[in-house]
C-alpha positions, 0 to 999 in steps of 0.5 A, a space after each residue: 499500500 502507498 503512503 497517502 497525505 493527509 494534505 497535499 504536499 507542497 512544492 519544497 516536499 516535491 522538488 526534494 523528494 524528487 531530487 532524492 530519487 534521482 539519487 536513490 537510482 544512480 546510488 542503485 544503479 552504480 552499486 556505490 553501497 555494497 549490498 549482497 542482496 542488490 547484487 541478485 536482485 536489481 531494484 527499482 527506486 518507484 517514489 520517494 515521501 518526504 514529511 512535511 518538515 522534510 526530516 523523513 523520507 520514505 523511499 519506495 523501492 520495487 524489486 524484480 523478485 518478489 520472495 526477497 521482501 523482507 530480507 532486502 527491507 531489513 537490510 536497505 534499512 540496516 544500510 539506512 545511514 549509509 545513504 544517508 551520507 550519500 544523500 546528504 554529500 550531493 543535495 544541500 539541505 539545511 536537514 538530512 532527511 531519514 530515510 526508510 525503505 518500504 517495498 512498494 506494492 502499488 505495482 502489484 495492485 495496479 497489474 491485477 486490477 489489469 488482469 482482472 480489466 481484461 477478463 470483463 473485457 474478454 467476456 
């Protein structure tokens, strides 16, 4: 399930979350932080949600293999301070946001809904 806001995000939140998303994608693509679980599975950064005070960011990822979700998230959350250091060196913010990782289940839900629509249209 994706994160839902109580209020719509501000422009500042949207800009910072997009910057974090781009930097995290680059870090994952280049393999700048060694994580054995990431060598086996390609990971996509699908979304980043940031709190109103810009101090907590939740990074939604989508691994291509669903079997390793819990292990991957646990490993990423252990290494979250390292990712935070990398991001703080690249993005100039007053406070470097705390990082949390979650699996993005929205893509799986979208695929299931599309399958249901295909079944309805086939009948």
